[in-house]
N, C-alpha and C positions, 0 to 999 in steps of 0.2 A: 270571345265577348260577343255578347248579343246586344244589341240595340234599346236593352231595355234603360231608362232613367237610373234604375238604385246600383246596375254596376259597380259606378265612381263615387268611392266614397270620397264626400267633397271635405274641401277645408273654406272655414268658415275667417274671411278674414276682419271680422268686426260683431263682437259679442259684449255687452254690457255686464260689468260684475254685479251681479242681482242675489247674492248670498247674503243670509244674515251675517254677520261680523262686527266682532265688540270695539271696532277702532272705526264700523264705518256708520255715520250719522246722517242717513236721510232725510232733506230736509219736507215743512209737510207739503210744501206744494206737488212733491214729486208724486206721491200715491193719486192724487187728481188726476196730473198728467195722464199716467200709464193708465189709469183706469179708464177716464172719459174724454180724453182726448186720442188715444190712440188706440183706446179698447183691448187693453193688454191686459193679463188678470195680476193675481196678486205677485211685488215686486220682490219677494227674499222666497229661494228654493234652496235646497240644499245642492251640493256639486254632484251626488249621485243620481237627483232629478234631471237636471241637464244632459250628464253622461248619459242619461237612459232616452232623452228626447232625441238626443246627435245619434246614437246606436242606431234606434227608431228613423230616425233619416238618412241614413249611412252619412252621416258628417263624421270625418275620422279628429279631425282636429280645429280648434277653435280658437283665436284671439282673444285674451281679455284684456280690455281697458283701465287702465291704472287714469279713471278721467279728472278731468281739468275743465269746468265747463264753469270761467267766471275765476275773477278775483275773490281769494279771501278778502279783501278791503269792501266788497258787496256783501250786505246780509244774503243776498239773493245769490247761492251758488252751488256746486256740490262738486265734491271731491271723493274720490275714489282712492286711497293712498297706496302708494308702490308696496309698501309690507304687504298689504294684504293681497293682491295679488302674484306677489315673489308667495307668498304662502302656499297658494293654491296650485300656481305652475308647479312647485316642486314636489307637491303632494302626487300629482297628475301629469309628468311631462311629459307623456306620447299622446296626451288629449289636449295641451292648451300651450299655448305661449304666452310674451305680454308687450304693450302696446305700451308706451309712456305718455303720459296728456303733457302738452305743452304750454302752457301759462305767459306770455309777453311781459306782464311786468313784473314777473320773480328774475331778471336780470341774471348777472352769473351764478348765484344761486339756482336758478333753475338749468341753464347750463349743465351745472358741477350734476345734478341731478340725471337727466337725460344720458349723460356719458356715465354716470354709475349705474343707469339701468343697463343698457348694453353691454359695458363693459365688464362689471363685476356679475349682476341676476341674470346677464344671457339675452336679455327683450329683444325681436326681431325686430321692433320697428319705433316709429313715434305717430303721436296723433295731436289735429289741432281742430276746435271749435271756433271759429272765426266771431260767430255770432256770438257769442258768452263775453265776448271782450270787445266788440262791435267796431271792429279792427277788420278792412277787408284782407285777403289775403295776400296784397302786394302791398303793403302799409311797409315801410320800412323798422317798427318796430319787432318783425315779426322774423328779420334775414340775418341776425345771429344764431337761432336757432336752423334756418336753412341749411347757415354754414356750416353747422354741429352737425347736418345729420348727411350732408358730403363729407365731412371728415370723418365720422362713424359709418359712414356707406351702409345707413337704413333707409328703405320706405318711407317716406313720412304721409301719411293720410291726413286731408280736410274736408272738412264738409262744405259741400258746395250745393247751391239752389236756395229756396229761400227756409225761413226755421219758423217754426213753432211756437205759440204763447203760450213758456213754458209758466210764466205764472201773471197772473194778474197785476201783482207789483211791478213786476220789473217787464215789461216786451220791448223784447227784443228787434231790431234793424234787422233786416235780411243783406248781407252785405257779402254774402257770398254767393255772387257774378262768377262764373264756372270763367269767364274771359280772362277774371285777374289772373289765373293760373299760368295764361299766355304770357305776360309780363313776369312771374316767377319763374318757369320754365328758360324763358329769354336768359336771365339772369344766371342760373343757378342748373344750368345744361346736364351738370351732373346727378341733381337731385332726382330722385325715384319718387312721384307726385302719382298719389292715387285720391282721384277728386271722387267724397265717396256720398253717399243718397243720390245717384247716379245726377245731380242735379238739376234734378226736378224744379220749378216748370223748366227750365232753361239747356234741358237735357241736350237738345241738338246743338246748342252753344259747345256744351259740355266733350260730346262728341268731334267737333271741328278742333278742337285744343287737344285733344288725342292724339287725332289722325295726325296736326303739324309736328307734335313733336313726341321724339320717339322715347321720352324720358315722365311721358304722362301716359296715365291711369286712368280706370274708371270704378269704384265699385259699385255694385249693383245690393248696396243694404237698403234696409228703411222701406222700399217701398213693394209690397206684394206683388210677386213675376203676372198678377192676373192683369195687374193695372198699368204694367210698363209700357211706356210708349212704342207703337209700331214701329218709330225710328233707334229708336234702342234695343229690339230684338232683332231687327233686321243688323245693324253693326255687329251686336256680340256675335251673331250667326254666319258673319260675311265676312267682308276687310276686315272686321275690328276682332275679331276672336281672340289674336292675341293680348288685348287688350284691356278686357274686362275682368274683373278679378269677382266671384263669391260672395256675399256675406248676407247677414240677416238681420244685425243690428238688434237680437235678441236682448228683447221680449217686443220691441216693437212687430218684428217678425218667426214666427216660431217656427221652428226646422223644419217639422214636417210639410206645415203649410208652404213654405219653400220649395224644396225637393217637389213636391207634389205639383205644383204649380208650374215651377219649372219643365218637370215630364210634358204639361199639356201646352207648353208652348211649339212641339214637335222642332227642337231644333237636332242642326245633322251634330251625328257623333262627332265627327274631332270638333265642335265648336263645344259640344257639353264636356268634351273632356278635358280640354281648356281651361272653359269657364269655371268647371268646379272645381278643378284640382291641379292642370299643372301652371299656370300662369302662376298661382300662389310659389306653388313649390321654388320656379323659376326667380319670382323677382324677388323674393323674400328670403331665398338662398336656403328651403326647408330640408330637411334630411330625410324626404320620402321618397318613392319609389312611383314615376308618374304613370296616370293613366294610360294606357296602350290601347290602340286599336286593334 
C-alpha cells in the first residue's frame, strides 16, 4: 500500500438524512440554514447520488442519523423518523448504518425506542444534540439514556462546542462545553463517548477530556479539514491517533472536499488509517477489515 490518501476507504461516522421521504417534514428554516449559513447545496438528494459521492471520495460506509433536534413540544424543531433510516439501511446495508437520536423529554418511550433501534433494527450507536434541549451534557435528564447506552454497549455521539443560529425565531444557547463530558465520563466510565464537531472553539478542552478518559473520543465532523486548529491536527497525527474518528456531517462538508483536504494535511500513514477507518471499526464493532500498513 502506497502513502496516498485515497488508498484508505473511510468510515464516515456522521451523515445527515438528506433524502426525499414522505415521512420527513423539513421545517421552513432548514433550507435557509443549509444554503445561507453553512453554504451547502440543496438539502434533498437521492441515495444513489450520495453513494456516488462516497465512491468518488473513497468512503465505504456512513452512519445515517435518525435525528432528534429539539422536542416536538416546541414549534421549532427537526426530526428524522427512525423508520426512514431503517428503510435506507435495509436497502443498502453495505453502505449505511443507523444512529438513533436522543430526546431527554421523551422519558421511558424514548428509552424503549433506543433499545428497539439497537436490538431490533441493528443501529450501531446513539446521538445527542444538547443545545436543542438547552441542557448541558452533564444534566441529570440525560443520565437514564447514558445508562441505556452502557447497557446496550453502544457509542454515543454528543455535539460539543458552540451551536449555530438555526432559526431566528429560536436562537439556542451553546451549552456543549467539552469539559462537561469530563463529568459524564467520570459518572459513566463504561460509556463510549464521542464528542463530535471537534468541540470548536474549545477544541483543546475537548482534546484534554479525550486524553484523560480512555472511553472518550473526538469526531471530526462539521468543520472542513483545511480550517481545523493546529492543535487538533497535531493530536490526531500523534499521541491522539487512536482517539479521533472521521466524519463529515454531510451536507455540511462534502465527502470529496473532506478527503481531499485531509490529504493536504500531510498526515502520517499510521494516523490516516486509524483516523479514517480503523478507529470507527474498533469503537463501533463494524464487520469490516481494518486498513493495514
